[in-house]
C-alpha positions as CSV (number, residue, x, y, z in Angstrom):
1,X,166.8,191.8,67.5
2,X,164.4,191.6,70.4
3,X,162.6,188.4,71.4
4,X,159.7,188.5,73.9
5,X,157.4,186.2,75.7
6,X,154.1,187.5,77.1
7,X,151.7,185.7,79.3
8,X,148.6,186.8,81.2
9,X,149.0,184.8,84.5
10,X,151.6,182.8,86.2
11,X,150.6,181.1,89.5
12,X,153.3,178.7,90.4
13,X,157.1,178.1,90.3
14,X,156.5,175.4,87.7
15,X,154.6,177.8,85.4
16,X,157.3,180.4,85.9
17,X,160.0,177.9,84.9
18,X,158.0,176.9,81.9
19,X,157.6,180.4,80.6
20,X,161.2,181.2,81.1
21,X,162.2,178.0,79.3
22,X,160.0,178.9,76.4
23,X,161.6,182.3,76.1
24,X,165.1,180.9,76.2
25,X,164.1,178.3,73.5
26,X,162.8,181.2,71.3
27,X,166.0,183.1,71.8
28,X,168.1,180.1,70.8
29,X,165.8,179.4,67.8
30,X,166.0,183.0,66.5
31,X,169.8,183.1,66.9
32,X,170.1,179.8,65.0
33,X,167.9,180.7,62.1
34,X,169.3,184.3,61.7
35,X,172.9,183.7,62.6
36,X,172.6,186.9,64.7
37,X,172.8,187.5,68.4
38,X,169.6,188.6,70.2
39,X,170.0,192.1,71.5
40,X,167.3,191.9,74.2
41,X,165.0,189.2,75.6
42,X,161.9,190.3,77.4
43,X,159.4,188.4,79.6
44,X,156.2,190.2,80.4
45,X,153.7,188.8,82.8
46,X,150.3,190.6,83.3
47,X,149.3,189.0,86.7
48,X,151.5,187.1,89.2
49,X,151.7,186.6,92.9
50,X,154.4,188.7,94.5
51,X,156.6,185.7,95.4
52,X,156.5,184.4,91.8
53,X,157.2,187.9,90.4
54,X,160.3,188.1,92.7
55,X,161.5,184.7,91.6
56,X,161.1,185.6,88.0
57,X,162.8,188.9,88.5
58,X,165.8,187.1,90.1
59,X,165.9,184.4,87.4
60,X,165.6,186.9,84.6
61,X,168.4,189.1,86.0
62,X,170.7,186.1,86.1
63,X,170.1,185.4,82.4
64,X,170.2,189.0,81.2
65,X,166.4,189.0,80.5
66,X,164.3,192.1,81.0
67,X,161.4,191.2,83.3
68,X,158.2,193.4,83.0
69,X,155.6,192.6,85.6
70,X,152.0,193.9,85.4
71,X,149.8,193.7,88.4
72,X,151.1,191.9,91.5
73,X,148.4,190.0,93.3
74,X,148.3,188.4,96.7
75,X,148.9,184.6,96.7
76,X,145.6,182.8,96.7
77,X,145.2,180.0,99.2
78,X,144.9,176.5,97.9
79,X,142.4,174.2,99.6
């Protein structure tokens, strides 16, 4: 089985953590209801600042999750 989470934009560390947590919850749920181990978990993000994408890549690698980034965008200044 493969479980995936797709989102269009992540702009902060908090949002990145939230999306990763949702994916891990989905994996746990699927394994619980099916009694089978998930073969692959995938997190796909359409747009993300480079620093957030690097963070997600690192966190996903630690957890055995395939990270698929879309377009990397420069960090927008906050005023």
